[in-house]
Wavefront OBJ file of the C-alpha trace (Angstrom):
o trace
v -4.165 26.907 20.130
v -6.668 26.374 17.363
v -9.576 28.476 15.878
v -11.966 27.408 18.666
v -10.007 29.312 21.246
v -9.005 28.257 24.672
v -10.591 25.153 26.191
v -13.680 25.259 28.638
v -16.639 27.573 28.761
v -15.038 30.786 30.067
v -16.777 33.753 28.533
v -19.320 31.395 26.821
v -22.341 30.643 29.280
v -24.884 30.398 26.446
v -22.826 27.658 24.829
v -22.430 25.804 28.058
v -26.310 25.944 28.578
v -26.899 24.888 25.009
v -24.509 21.903 25.214
v -26.292 20.708 28.441
v -29.779 21.048 26.885
v -28.853 19.355 23.525
v -26.691 16.684 25.201
v -29.389 15.990 27.847
v -32.300 15.862 25.450
v -30.426 13.771 22.875
v -29.452 11.265 25.642
v -33.044 11.044 26.956
v -34.316 10.380 23.286
v -31.633 7.761 22.481
v -31.680 5.967 25.849
v -35.278 6.198 26.945
v -37.025 6.613 23.582
v -39.248 9.303 25.264
v -40.466 10.911 21.866
v -42.661 7.886 21.102
v -44.528 8.740 24.365
v -45.054 12.499 23.673
v -48.011 14.046 21.989
v -47.599 15.733 18.567
v -46.950 19.109 20.195
v -44.448 17.729 22.579
v -42.574 16.224 19.588
v -42.639 19.412 17.591
v -41.418 21.276 20.719
v -38.432 18.895 21.177
v -37.659 18.677 17.439
v -34.939 21.602 17.591
v -33.189 20.174 20.878
v -32.756 16.325 20.529
v -30.739 14.364 17.939
v -32.469 11.116 17.021
v -29.566 8.745 17.577
v -26.179 8.521 19.375
v -23.711 9.195 16.592
v -25.111 12.503 15.423
v -25.708 13.500 19.101
v -21.913 13.072 19.788
v -20.940 14.926 16.570
v -23.522 17.779 17.007
v -22.629 18.443 20.729
v -18.898 18.611 19.989
v -19.648 21.110 17.206
v -21.891 23.134 19.454
v -18.891 23.085 21.888
v -16.446 24.130 19.325
v -18.870 27.068 18.183
v -18.390 28.744 21.633
v -15.846 30.929 19.852
v -18.683 32.744 18.115
v -20.194 33.630 21.513
v -16.876 35.021 22.498
v -16.860 37.182 19.237
v -20.551 38.152 19.504
v -20.986 38.542 23.285
v -23.634 36.309 25.104
v -26.570 38.541 24.461
v -26.238 38.782 20.672
v -25.280 35.002 20.564
v -28.432 34.030 22.368
v -30.503 36.160 20.110
v -28.790 34.472 17.135
v -29.693 31.148 18.502
v -33.336 31.972 19.011
v -33.651 33.666 15.556
v -31.946 30.638 13.816
v -34.184 28.100 15.557
v -37.349 30.082 14.755
v -36.578 30.734 11.011
v -35.336 27.213 10.334
v -38.254 25.698 11.952
v -40.484 27.727 9.799
v -38.470 26.980 6.746
v -38.542 23.103 7.282
v -42.211 23.264 7.954
v -42.796 24.913 4.584
v -40.723 22.337 2.849
v -42.711 19.568 4.395
v -45.951 21.235 3.228
v -44.661 21.419 -0.342
v -43.033 17.890 -0.334
v -46.043 16.293 1.034
v -46.733 13.402 3.472
v -44.301 10.968 2.027
v -41.358 13.108 3.419
v -40.181 13.824 6.859
v -37.061 15.399 8.175
v -34.816 14.211 10.806
v -35.275 15.731 14.269
v -32.596 17.555 15.942
v -30.699 20.970 15.880
v -29.193 20.167 12.596
v -30.178 23.703 11.235
v -28.922 25.365 14.246
v -25.542 23.781 14.150
v -25.022 24.710 10.466
v -26.260 28.312 11.010
v -23.508 28.459 13.638
v -21.099 26.755 11.253
v -21.714 29.486 8.607
v -20.844 32.288 11.164
v -17.606 30.077 12.048
v -16.741 30.005 8.366
v -17.223 33.716 7.998
v -15.690 35.341 10.975
v -13.301 32.896 12.675
v -9.757 33.188 11.163
v -7.514 30.357 10.287
v -4.769 30.283 13.238
v -2.555 27.372 11.960
v -2.015 25.386 8.845
v -0.336 21.963 8.301
v 0.157 19.750 5.260
v -1.349 16.283 5.004
v -0.348 14.226 1.913
v 0.676 17.323 0.074
v -2.571 19.163 0.891
v -2.472 22.300 3.122
v -5.229 22.031 5.646
v -6.138 24.565 8.392
v -7.090 23.966 12.048
v -10.766 24.473 10.979
v -10.724 21.101 9.340
v -11.777 19.370 12.482
v -15.069 21.393 12.834
v -15.669 20.612 9.089
v -15.094 16.913 9.416
v -17.594 16.836 12.270
v -20.050 18.818 10.019
v -19.483 16.265 7.311
v -20.433 13.378 9.661
v -23.483 15.328 10.797
v -24.798 16.143 7.410
v -24.450 12.547 6.097
v -25.792 10.827 9.355
v -29.375 10.321 7.837
v -28.646 11.111 4.201
v -31.226 13.440 2.598
v -33.270 13.568 5.878
v -30.424 15.333 7.597
v -29.042 17.065 4.586
v -32.104 19.227 4.061
v -32.148 20.589 7.521
v -28.439 21.356 7.386
v -28.879 23.342 4.131
v -31.823 25.243 5.766
v -29.362 26.192 8.561
v -26.729 27.423 5.980
v -29.356 29.584 4.383
v -30.349 30.994 7.916
v -26.722 31.772 8.685
v -26.347 33.600 5.386
v -29.485 35.623 6.011
v -28.302 36.502 9.539
v -24.833 37.402 8.105
v -26.403 39.946 5.376
v -28.624 41.287 8.177
v -31.861 40.317 6.499
v -34.761 42.401 8.010
v -32.463 43.681 10.656
v -31.803 40.151 12.317
v -28.358 41.155 13.629
v -29.786 44.027 15.565
v -32.523 42.080 17.330
v -31.957 41.266 21.062
v -34.139 39.730 23.735
v -36.028 42.322 25.796
v -34.093 43.954 28.586
v -36.300 42.350 31.128
v -35.331 38.907 29.993
v -31.591 39.883 29.679
v -31.675 41.110 33.339
v -33.317 37.938 34.563
v -30.618 35.855 32.699
v -27.843 37.921 34.089
v -29.245 37.571 37.649
v -30.257 33.998 37.779
v -28.779 32.097 34.963
v -25.432 33.594 34.581
v -24.231 32.893 38.136
v -24.997 29.154 37.507
v -23.303 28.855 34.096
v -20.070 31.009 34.753
v -16.888 29.123 34.543
v -14.005 29.964 36.824
v -11.072 31.810 35.434
v -7.945 29.695 34.933
v -5.406 29.821 37.601
v -2.857 32.778 37.201
v 0.720 31.823 36.123
v 3.462 32.195 38.690
v 5.231 35.537 38.519
v 2.046 37.427 37.061
v 1.260 40.667 38.661
v -1.720 39.373 40.587
v 0.375 36.610 42.228
v 3.334 38.594 43.307
v 3.635 39.164 47.055
v 2.515 42.719 48.282
v 5.528 44.615 49.237
v 5.782 45.396 52.962
v 5.853 48.793 54.290
v 9.341 49.959 55.633
v 10.380 52.711 57.826
v 12.008 55.810 56.309
v 15.369 54.802 57.630
v 15.232 51.423 56.067
v 14.111 52.984 52.774
v 17.193 55.312 52.672
v 19.357 52.498 53.404
v 17.779 50.512 50.544
v 18.344 53.285 48.051
v 21.817 51.958 47.596
v 20.500 48.459 46.661
v 17.532 49.563 44.470
v 16.547 47.226 41.807
v 17.251 48.324 38.221
v 14.009 49.522 36.227
v 12.346 46.669 34.266
v 13.523 46.238 30.736
v 11.353 48.177 28.123
v 8.509 46.305 26.413
v 9.250 44.315 23.229
v 8.351 46.631 20.343
v 5.412 45.268 18.193
v 6.534 44.115 14.744
v 4.785 45.828 11.899
v 4.858 42.596 9.900
v 3.092 40.735 12.724
v 0.476 43.506 12.934
v -0.189 43.140 9.191
v -0.597 39.319 9.467
v -2.885 39.462 12.467
v -4.946 42.169 10.837
v -5.565 39.971 7.749
v -6.860 37.311 10.011
v -8.978 39.772 12.262
v -10.276 42.354 9.706
v -13.020 43.534 12.137
v -10.579 44.743 14.673
v -8.798 48.133 14.762
v -5.102 48.562 14.439
v -4.764 49.792 18.026
v -6.603 46.609 19.391
v -4.289 44.369 17.352
v -1.232 46.262 18.490
v -2.280 46.053 22.236
v -2.900 42.176 21.894
v 0.693 41.695 20.271
v 2.248 43.740 22.965
v 0.375 41.794 25.701
v 1.532 38.613 23.946
v 5.159 39.880 23.487
v 4.697 39.568 19.718
v 3.517 36.024 19.913
v 0.886 35.783 17.128
v -0.741 32.623 18.548
v -1.168 34.137 21.938
v -2.323 37.442 20.328
v -4.964 35.636 18.326
v -6.214 33.921 21.541
v -6.611 37.324 23.139
v -8.512 38.671 20.211
v -10.803 35.603 20.007
v -11.890 36.280 23.663
v -12.309 39.990 22.923
v -15.278 41.196 21.019
v -14.449 43.892 18.327
v -15.176 47.335 19.214
v -18.295 48.885 17.306
l 1 2 3 4 5 6 7 8 9 10 11 12 13 14 15 16 17 18 19 20 21 22 23 24 25 26 27 28 29 30 31 32 33 34 35 36 37 38 39 40 41 42 43 44 45 46 47 48 49 50 51 52 53 54 55 56 57 58 59 60 61 62 63 64 65 66 67 68 69 70 71 72 73 74 75 76 77 78 79 80 81 82 83 84 85 86 87 88 89 90 91 92 93 94 95 96 97 98 99 100 101 102 103 104 105 106 107 108 109 110 111 112 113 114 115 116 117 118 119 120 121 122 123 124 125 126 127 128 129 130 131 132 133 134 135 136 137 138 139 140 141 142 143 144 145 146 147 148 149 150 151 152 153 154 155 156 157 158 159 160 161 162 163 164 165 166 167 168 169 170 171 172 173 174 175 176 177 178 179 180 181 182 183 184 185 186 187 188 189 190 191 192 193 194 195 196 197 198 199 200 201 202 203 204 205 206 207 208 209 210 211 212 213 214 215 216 217 218 219 220 221 222 223 224 225 226 227 228 229 230 231 232 233 234 235 236 237 238 239 240 241 242 243 244 245 246 247 248 249 250 251 252 253 254 255 256 257 258 259 260 261 262 263 264 265 266 267 268 269 270 271 272 273 274 275 276 277 278 279 280 281 282 283 284 285 286 287 288 289 290
């Protein structure tokens, strides 16, 4: 398992919708060239959603998919608000830059700023799970996301670098809770509409249960009292006690997940039988208690 968490969109419906929107809009722009037929307001509205060519579209969509771990940490309501805030502030910032730079400049269209605002949160809150050496250099499992980000920021030189830097700035403002950005949410009416109509369409099925798990075991059949008395002689021994949680493992996991309480880390390690990778996967899918 790496820092992106388990595969698929389980517990990440907003990420699933965003991948579909960005991937679909980018494909339409790259294959059909529809932006040239849109009025200026249509181009401005499509600016945050469609990458201009195939290569950045692939890298950007893969990054958005990897960023689903942030939704699992934030929760879907907070993540949707974060995406909206990032798009609005980064669009205003880029518009202001164009005003000062003049007509000789234009910025590359696409959700560059949004992706890098996500990447800032990924850098800040998602811990390193594994490390491995490459040519004598210790690298982490997060290097895959950073390599995609490097490809994205260099895709159109300065035209893509400026929106990416705007996204980093927006991510930093959100992280320090500038003007209370982290507390803002969509109105409850919109959240209810999304839960009632969008969430059923975007929900991903849970993975199949492993053989021998409590939910897959056969329900014991009812027996008569006489049979139960006879079975007392052949009663199964009690299950072995649970594996004690290692204090060293608690300390190591706590260093990777500073926002989680000691009790939450202990429960995750107990459920994972002291397997730190499995415990990290459990915590990545469980938002920290406030």
